[in-house]
Structures are given as C-alpha cells and as structure tokens.
N, C-alpha and C positions, 0 to 999 in steps of 0.2 A: 504494500500499500504506499502511496504517496499522500502524506497528510500535511495540509497547509495550515499554519497558525498565523495569527495576526489580528488586527482590529477589523471591525465592520467597515465596509467600503474601502478596503486596502487594495483591491484589484485581484482578489483571489479567483473570482469567476473568470476573468480574462486569462489568468495564468493557467487555470484548469483546462480551458479550451486550447491554449497554446501547447500544453503538454500533449493533448490528444492529437496534435499534428503527427505524432508517431502512431501508426496503426495498431500497435500492441499496447497502447496506453488507453484505458477505458475511463472516461470521465463521467461521474454520476452526480456531481454537484455537492451540496451540503447535506450529508447523510443525517445530520442531527435535526433537520427541519421536520416539523409535524406535517407530513405530506397528505394526511387524511383530512385536513381541516378545510380545504377549499379546492375548487376545480382547477386543474392545472393542464398545461400542454408540455410536450417534450421538445427539447432542442433539436431532435432529429427531424422535426417538421410534422410529426403525426400527433393526433390526439392520443390520450392514454389508452383508449379502446383499440386503436389500430397500431400503436407503437410496437415494433417487433421485440423490444425488450420488456416493456411493462404490460402489454395487453393481457398476458396470462399469469403475470407475476405480481401485479400491483397490490392485490389483496394480501398475499403472503408477505410482501415487503412491508406493508403497514402493520399487519398483525404481529410480525416478528419484533418490530421495534416500538410498538405503541406503548407498552408498559415499561420500556427500557429506561427512558431518560430520568424518571423520578428516582430510580435506584442508582444510576451511574453518576448523576450530578450531585455533588455534596451540598449541604445547606449553605455553607460559606466556601466559595471557590478559593478565597485567600487561604483557607486552611490547608490547601494542597501544598503550600510553601513550608509547612511545619511538620509534615509527616512523611517519613521515608517509605511507608507502606502504601502511599498514594491513596489511602482512604477509599476503599471500595469493598462492598460486601460480597460474600460468596455467591449469593443469589444474583447479584448484578453481573458478576463474572460469567456465570452460566448463560445469562440472557445476552450478554455482549458476544460471547463465543458463538451462540446460536445465530445471532444476526450476521456475524462475519461469515460463517459457513453458508448461510442462506444466500448471501450476496455473491460470494466467490463461486459457488456451484452454478448459479444462474448465469453469471458472466462467462464462465468457461463453456457452458453449453452453446452460447452464441458466438463467443470469441475464444476458440480453443488455444490460440497462440498468445493470449493475453499475458503481459508481464507485470503490469501495475493496474491497480484501481486507484483513482484519485478522489480523495475526500477533502472538500474545501470548507469543512465545518468551522475551522479556525479556533474553536474553543479549546482551552487547556483541559477542561473536564472531559471532553469527548476524546481527546488524545490520551488522557489518563485511562479512559476505559479501553481503548484499543491496545494500550500497552499491557493489559491483563489478558489478552487473547493470544492465540497462537501466531498472530502476525507480529508479535513483539520484536523478534529478532530480525525481521525483514522490513520493518516500517522505515520509510525515508521521510524525514521531517524537513519541510521548507518553511522558514520564517520569512514571511513577506511583509516588508515595512513600507511605509509611505510617509513623506514629509508631513509635518504637523499641519501646516496651513492648508494645503489641498485636502488633507484628510478631514479637517474640521469643516471645510466648505461643503464636503459631501454630506456631513451630518446636518448642518444648518439648512441646506436647501431642501432637505426632506422633512423639515419641521422640528428637528430635535433642538432642545435648549442648549445654548452655547456652553455655559459653565458645566452643566451635567455631562455634555459630550466630551469636553476637555478632560474632566476628571476620569471619565470612563476610559479614554485613550491612554492617559498617563498610568492609571492603575493596571490596565491590561498589559501595557508594555513592561511594567515592573514584574507583574506576575509571570509573563512569558519568559522573560530573561532569567529569573531565578529558578523557575521550574525546570527549564532546560539545563541550567547550570548545576543545580543541586542533584538532579537525577542523572547527571553525566551523560546527556543525550547528544548524539552526533546530529548536526543539522546544517543545512545550507541557508545562509541569509541572503535574500535578494531585495533590491530596492526598486519598487514600482516606478519611481521617477526615471530610472535609467532605461525603461523599456522602449521609450520613443526614440532615443538616439543611439542606444547601445545594445539592442536586443540580440544581435549576433553574438556578442560576448556573453550575455545572459544565457543564451542557448548553449554555448560551449561549456560554461561552468555547470549548468544543470545536467548536461549530457555526461560530464565526468562524474558528477555526484550520483546520478542514477545508473550509470554504466549502460546507457542506452541512448542512441543518437536522437536528440531533439532537433528537428529542422528549424532553421532560422526564418523560413518562409512557411506560413500556415497552409496546411492542406487538410481538407475535410475528408475523413475516412468513414464517416457515419458511425463512429465509435464513441459518440457522446450521447448520453441520455439524461439531460439535466432538466429537472423540474423545480429548481430552486435557484437562489442567487440573484444577482443583479439582472432585472428583467430586460433592460436595454442591451446589455452585453449578450445575454442569451438570444435575444431577437437578432442581433447582428450576426451571430455565428449560426443561427438557424438558416439564414440566407447566405450571403457571400461576404466573408470578412474583407474589409476594404483598407485595412492597415491601421497603424497606431495614430492616436491623437495626442498632441502635446498637452501636458497636464498644467494648463494655465487658467482654467475657468475660475479658480479660486480668487484670482485677482479682482474680479468684478463682483464676486459673491460676498466676500468678507468686507466689513466696514473698516475704516481706518483705525478705530479703537480696538477692534478685534485683532487686527494684524499686529498692533503694538503689543497687546497682551500676549499673543502667541510667540512674539519674538523673545519674550523673557525665558521661554522654555527651550529655545534652540541651542 
C-alpha cells in the first residue's frame, strides 16, 4: 500500500491520480470516507451501478468498513504521540485486517498485476490502523506538504474559519512529524508546491522510493476508482488531464491581514 499523510486540501487527490499513471498502481481515493452516506460517481466515468470495480463490490466494501472507524480512531488523536503500542484494540485490528483483505482480493481479481493500492486518507489514525495489519511491513508512506498560505486559502474559500483552520494545520503537522519520528517510520516527503515546475524530479524520487517507475507525463490506464477526495480534481481526471496549474490562487483569496498573520509561522 501507498499511504499519503498530510492536511486536508494538500493535493493528495492529485498525487493519487499521478501515481496511477503507472498501470500497476491502483488508486481508490480516501478509504476512510463514509462512502455509504451519499450518492457518488466513480472517477472511471461510470456510475457505481455500472463501474467495473464497484458494481458488484460496493455493498461489501461499505459493510466491511462501516463499523470500523469508531474502533480504529482513538478518542484523542494526540494520544497517539504518547503510546508506543499505537492504541488500538484487538477487535479493531481484526476489522482492519478484514477490510484490507477484502480490498486486496477484489483489486487482484480485476488487476492481477497490481503492485500497490493507494490510500489518500491522510489521517494518522487511519495509518495507525493499517500498521496493525499484514500490510505493515510493505506500506510506503508519503508525507505530502503544502505551503501554509495556499493551504489556508483552500480552507477559507470552502467556508472554514481562519483561526480554526490554522490551528488544525499546525497541530496536524506536529502530530504527523512526531508520529512518524517516534515510531521510526520510513517515509518520502514531497512538496505540492514543486509539482508545477519540478514534477519530473518529483516523479524520479517517488519512483526510487516505491521501486516502480512513475511516469512524469500522466497516462490514464483506467486503474483508478475514486469516489472521494477533491471533486474538481476527480472530475479533471475522469476526463482528460490537461496539466498542472501554478499554485497562486491564494494571493487573491487571502486578505492582507491574513497573509501577515501566516507569515509569522513561516
């Protein structure tokens, strides 16, 4: 598994699709999302009823994980920093393992040459759950970061309060850093801001980390079945990916005072 950690709106949906430029990397979006709560469409271009991946699997997919998250997510995510056993019950481990095997078995039925499944859930608590399954020794962790100002702009334009979003980003950055460090986890750190101008180098470093060649030019192999994540990004890859956009929208979205406050944390 490739597991991406980071903040909300860090570009994980984009990275997931870019990884799926390799035909043996299967991208399934954010596996932590409660996919049974609303009607969804798949990035492959089909409705869930006609999707070759989900049409006969969606019910099992939801049933297997529906009772999972309450057991896997600790009451206080910060508590993950202070326990070496990673705080997870035996019951939660059984459910997480069952979910993992359900997904991998279905993926291999459709993609027998699959090398990786990509989960862009981003949450440390979900990573903590995966590390208790048989994927533990094979999981590849990518920490995707994004500069504070554009990251905050993505929160505010979606209606999130400024100070609450800032606190959320700072705390999650701290939590991610120390969780990875204290558990001595190997990971690749990528900067979303570099995608526009230096993606060829990003692809090379990612290829070396995963030991599988990630193309620097995106190709759609119909090996992504994403029903979560950034809707605009998903829509773009459902059609034809037209290339990267320079990450400068934040300049017009943030006020002068907000920019000044954010500069204190750079």
